[in-house]
TIRO-493683 format. One record per residue (C-alpha): z, x, y. Coordinates in steps of 0.001 Angstrom, whole numbers, plus 500000, padded with zeros to 6 digits. Layout:
<sites>
ZXY
...
</sites>
This chain:
<sites>
554185482162476683
551895479477477929
552926480050481402
551062484261481173
548285481986479300
547258480004482148
548268483163484647
545680485009482795
542875481939482467
543393481554486767
542851485556486817
539833485502485256
538366482500486832
539481484311490200
537775487447488585
534932485567487848
534155484334491087
534686487082492958
531867488856490180
529592486002491772
530548486653495157
530095490422494879
526422489790493150
525292487431495525
525737490183498271
524615492735496104
521295491190495885
521132490216499574
521764494336500624
519352494887498018
516765492139499551
517120493086502853
516935497337502244
513703496553500127
511437494090502127
513625494367505738
514578497921505956
512846497648509788
514229497478513153
516223494174513812
513932491921515827
510856493642515199
507368492268515742
506298490567512772
503044489066511728
502403486467508452
498938486119507378
496827484514503978
494561486620503248
491458485084501169
490197487816498351
486498487045497972
484044488821494903
481038488075493054
480756489970489723
476916489723489482
474380491084486997
476019490309483781
473663491552481040
473566488125478229
473930490617476205
477808491465477450
480764490520474557
483782491659477765
484170491967480976
487586493174482828
487709492721486078
491321494755487945
492164493475491434
494924495032493743
498070493303494755
499628493468498096
503396495016496883
506633493753498639
508325496843499955
510168498241503620
507361497459505683
505792494084504393
506387491274501770
503985489326499633
505386485877499612
502591483815497905
499639484882495419
497055482251493865
493747482951491905
491664479689492897
489946477610489766
490539478171486196
490424481845485468
493341483624482944
494950486604484175
497694488824483891
499646490971486369
500276495398485412
501613498041487116
500382500739487292
502921503175486729
502369506265488863
502053504987492263
503598501774491351
500912499896492682
500013496321490871
496537494636489714
495711491464488654
493527491948485737
490985489029484501
489882489801480660
486277487223480663
484196486935476884
481300485569475368
483479481648474909
484188481163478695
481867482698481634
479496485968480083
477027483219479489
476819483038483135
474891486478484765
477526485587487745
481094485293487925
483006484367491070
486365485044491922
489046484081495478
492704485251495522
494679484108498400
497847486576499484
500225485551501696
501754488245503478
504361489352506443
503866492711507609
506259494094509876
506237496814512755
507759499856511785
509405503059513569
511114504779510744
511897508004512673
513570505715516005
515826504096514119
518975504927511550
516838502521508600
518702503728505204
517013505803503031
516770505463499469
516567508185497464
512995508869495502
513363510398492154
511588513956492132
508801513918489304
507635510372492087
507815512840494785
506366515507492780
502911513556492776
502422513818496407
503223517753496354
500064517759494086
496406517779495270
493374515437494320
490234516022493439
489082515655496991
492484516975498201
492929520891497511
495904522296498553
494227526108498939
491325527759500614
490502526361504003
492863523998503856
496113525855503664
494660529075506140
493846525650509087
497399524220507890
499588527833508285
497322528675511574
497879525148512722
501712524920511718
502957527575509620
505207529742512055
507355526256513028
510654525699510701
511225522243511282
509119519688508191
509075516961511364
508091519839513968
504586520745511290
504008516958510719
503223516291514846
501128520039515425
499243518588512016
498893515323513594
497797516319517085
495409518876516181
493322516794513854
493226513592516734
491824516623519444
489138518060516818
487819515426514682
486114512419515820
485500508727514135
482632508855513392
480268507314510451
477053508655510820
475081511296508470
476521511414504763
479499512345503164
482389510773505068
484543507684503565
485031509344500871
488245510927501984
487327514743501317
489811516668503214
486396519505502801
483951517686504389
486639516425507186
488000520310507891
484514521545507462
482149518459509564
484975517647511485
483999514075511699
484504510987509663
486399507770508943
490188506735508227
489968508172504660
488338511401505709
490876511960508446
494304511272506520
492622513560503303
493068515812505705
496630515089506985
497496515177503412
496555518130502323
497499520156505029
500795518120505354
501224518848500887
499876522530501738
503013523115504059
505577522022501270
505481518523503052
505281515119500880
502931513546501390
500307509771500496
497621508231500953
498038504267501919
494510501924501499
494705498759502744
493046495977505191
493209495697508896
494255492216511060
492471491970514133
494932491787516723
492537489325519569
491985486494516373
493804484189514728
491724483998511847
488526485304510568
486253487901508907
487813491410508142
484680494089507276
485987496384505740
489014498211504679
491474500349506214
493777503611505618
496173505264506687
499125507949505692
502983508870505506
504806511924504979
508502512487503810
511938513385505388
514871513758503330
516606512034506447
513877509230507400
512139508566503918
507819507578504108
507186508655508053
503436506775508945
500926508321510927
497384506948511474
495637509463513066
491607507825512934
493311505025515113
494891507465517622
492044508888518059
490288505543518197
492729504134520892
494294507257522189
496727504638524060
498189503928520312
498675508175519959
502307508041520338
502850505231518467
501155505963515318
503193508811514487
506158507928512797
505726504510513342
502898501650512933
501918497863513875
502199494715512453
498377494703512284
497580495323508393
498635494699505307
499115497542502586
497407496731498834
497651500463496850
499255503843497662
497633506981496102
494523508982495149
492969509177491221
494147506433489727
494385505421486503
494121501664485897
496025501061482617
493853499722479868
490572501210481984
488135503240479697
487032504873483242
488141507857484805
490970507655487722
489528505997490659
489265507919494383
490928504981495704
491533501411495274
490884498328497304
487859496657495497
487858495098492536
487153497302489564
484500495442486805
483901496784483468
481688495095480823
481999496308477235
484164499661478631
481312500935480757
481942500762484982
479704498057486469
478802498642490363
477482494610490804
480006493946492839
480490491619495969
483497491462498132
484364489927501538
488245489455502827
488802486696505378
492597485921506983
494163483250508623
497924484000510589
500464481398510274
503089480389513225
505310482895513670
508465480295512965
506201480051509044
506565483566508441
510228483525509327
510930480131507065
508910482191503883
510918484709503770
513977482591504111
512807480908501086
511650483814499266
515412484998499299
516519481897498002
513948482568495345
515601485463494330
519239484623494775
518775481600492577
516954483902489179
</sites>
C-alpha cells in the first residue's frame, strides 16, 4: 500500500513538471505567434516615441478635465516594451472593445490641476516595429470572430459602401472572383488616379466620397477610398492610424501622423497596403501591397471610435489626445511627437526581456 502511494506521488510530481513545461512552451508559442508572426530575420526598428501635449485655455470654473491618449498596441506587427508617463500625473489604462484599442486616461479636478489655465504632459513609449510581408510567407493565421470581422464590412460615417463607391468598385474589380486580385486592382487604380495633394479644403478627414470625386488628398483619403471599395466587394478592410518614422534620421521631430489600410484574406489574415506612400514613392509600390517596412508605429485601429467614458460622439479616427472639460469636448490641445532610435542589439534585448517577463507572470 505504501509502495503504491509513493508511486502515485511520484507520478503526480512528474505530471506537474510536464504540465509546467507544457505551459511555458505554450506561452512561448503564444508570445511568438502574437508578437513575432513575421518572417525570420525580418528588419526591425526599435524606437522611443515621446508624445507631448499641452491642454490650454482651461477655464477657472472648470471642475473636471478628462483626457484620452492612444497607446501603441502589441500585435504581430510591433511590440510595446515600455511606457512611462513623465511627472506625477495619475492615470489609468482602459480598453476600447470594438476595435481593441487601448487608452491612457487622465482625470484632473480642482484639487490637482485645474487651478492652472493649462496642463502639460509627456508620455514615452518604447516600441519595436517589424517589416512584414504576410502575402509572401507561411505565417499562422489566428481566427477572427465573425462579429469582429463584421465591423470591417460595415460602412462608416465617411466611408459609405453604396452609391459611387460601390459603382466604381464594381467597374474596376467586379468581374474578378479572387479577393486578392480584386484588392490588387483597387490598389493599382487608386494609385493611378489619385494624387497626394493637400491643397484646398476637404482633405485629411478620411472622406471616401471626397477622394472619389476630387481624386486627391492625403493618406486618410487614399485609404478610406480603398477600404470603402474593398468592403463594397465583400472584402473586410480596416483603417490603421499611427506615426511615420523618418528613414534617414536616428532621432528628431515627427511632423504629422500617417495611416494605411489592411484587407483580410482567410488564408493570410490581415494584409497591409499603403497606397498614399506608394503614390509618393513609386519605387515602393510593390513593397506596399501586402507588406510594409519597419518605419512606422501603429497607435489605433478603426474609424468612428467610441471612447469608453466619453460624452462625445464616436471620433472619426484617433491619434491626438481627446480632451473633455466638464463633459464637453475641448479643442485647446497642442501636440508634438519626437522619436529616438535604439541600437539594433537593444531591440533584441528588450524583446528578450519582455519574453522573460511574460513567462514569470
